[in-house]
N, C-alpha and C positions, 0 to 999 in steps of 0.2 A: 626376217621378222616383220610383223605387221606393226604399223605405227602405234596402235593402241597398246601394244605389249611393250614396246621398247622405249623407255624414257630417253635413252641414249644408246649408243652402240655396246655398252657393257651391262645392260640390264634387260631382263625379260619380266614383264608383269602380266598377270593373268587373274582371273577370279574363278572360284570353284565353290560348290555347295559344301556347307559345313559337314554333312555326313560322309564326305569323300574319305576313303581309307588312306589317301595320301597323307593327311595330317599326322597320323601316328608315325608314319615313316619319317617325316620331316622332324618331328619331335625327337626321334631316336638318332637321326644323323642329318645334319644340314647340308652335307655334300649331295649334289644332285647331278645326274646325267640326263639331260633332255635331248632326245633324238627325234628328228623330224625328217621324214622322207616325202617328197612331192614330185610332181611331174613325172610319175612312174608310168611306163608303158612296157608291154611285152613286145618283143620284136621277133617275128617268125624267121626261122633259118633261111627260108628261100628269099627273104628280102636282102640278106647280107652276103650272098654268094660273091666271092671274088670275081672281078672282070674276067670273062672268057671261061668261067667254070659253070658246070651245071647248077641250076638253082638248088638242088637238094644237097649241095656241098656247103651251103651257108650255115653258119653257126647260130642257133637261137640264142637270144640274150635279152637283157632288159636294159632300158635306159632310165635314169633317175637322177635326182639331186638328193643328197643326204648330208645332213648337218648334225653334228653332235656338240652340245654346249655343256661344258663342265662348269658347274655353278656352286655357289653357296647361297642357301635359301634363308630368307626371313619371312615370317608370317605377318601379314597386315590384318589387324582386327580392329583398329581404331575406325569408328564409323565415318568420320570426316575423310580419312585417307582412303577408305574403301570406296567411297562414292566415285573417286576418280577412275576406278577400274571399269565398271560398266559404262560410264559416261564417255570415256575415250573409245571404247569398242563401238558404241552406237554412233559416235561422231565419225568413225572410220567407215562404217557400213551405210550409214544414212546421213551423208553430209548435208543434205537439204533439210534435215530435221524430221519432225513428225512424230517424235517420241518424247515424252516428258523427261526431264533430267532427274537423276537420282539425287536426293538431298536427305540427310538424316532427319527422321521425324516428319517428313512432308509426303503428302499423297502425290502420286499413287505408289511410288516404289520405296519410299523411306522405311516402311514397315518390313520390307524384304531384307534389308541389310543384315540383320542378325543371322540370317540363313546362309550368308556367304563369308568366305575368308579369302584373302589375297596372297598367294605366294609371289614374293618378289625375288627373283633369282639374279644374283650378281655373277656375271659371266667371268670366269677366270681363264678359260681356254676354249678355242673353237677348232673343230676339225670338220672338214667338208670334203665331199667326193661328188663329182659330177661325171656321170658315164653316159655320153651321147655319141659314141662311135668315134671319138677323137683319134683312136689308134688305127682306124681304117683309112685306105687310100681315098683321096678326094673324090674320085669318080664313084666309088661305092657310097660314100657319105651323101653325095648329091642324089643318087638314085634312091637311097633309103629315106632321105628327108621328104621325098614326095609321097611316100606311102602312108604316113600317119594322116596326111591331109585327105587322102582317098578313104581311109578307114573311118576317120573322124569319131573315134571312140573316146571314152573318158581319158583325159590326160594327153591324148594324141597331139592336139594342136600346140599345147605348151611345150611338149617334148620336141616337136618339130621346130618351134621357134628357137629353142636352145641349140638344135643341130644347125640351123641355118646361120645363126649368129657366129658359129664356129668355122664356117666355110671361109676360105680365103677371099672370096669376092664380097663377103658380107662384114668382114671386120676382124 
């Protein structure tokens, strides 16, 4: 979770536009499943071939981190409480400032508050899955960990960091 979203480890905060169809769903049922997948990369089969086997014997796969949060939602419509949502997000992404704070009735953003609502999700259960070749022999994992750095595509370096962290020499 990003710091602007999580007030603590049991809550997810966000802000969305008022016309979002999510609001009808939350009014009908406050039970929410939030699913997040990140650091996803496709791994070609020839990268994963077992030691001593031809490259074409490797199994194509994907590496990723996936988290599911089972939650109960409440909707924030109070202008004073809503200001916290974008202010926390801006503070996270722009810690050096440079953007005016949101305050009800104050320029430049206070007039925009009626256009957003804030779902606050109280987390009741967390499920997570991390697939970064942990089931492969260490030699294959070392070899595969070098390939994303060479390719350097979207998600490759983050996935590589997860792989390296799981190698015996890294921790």
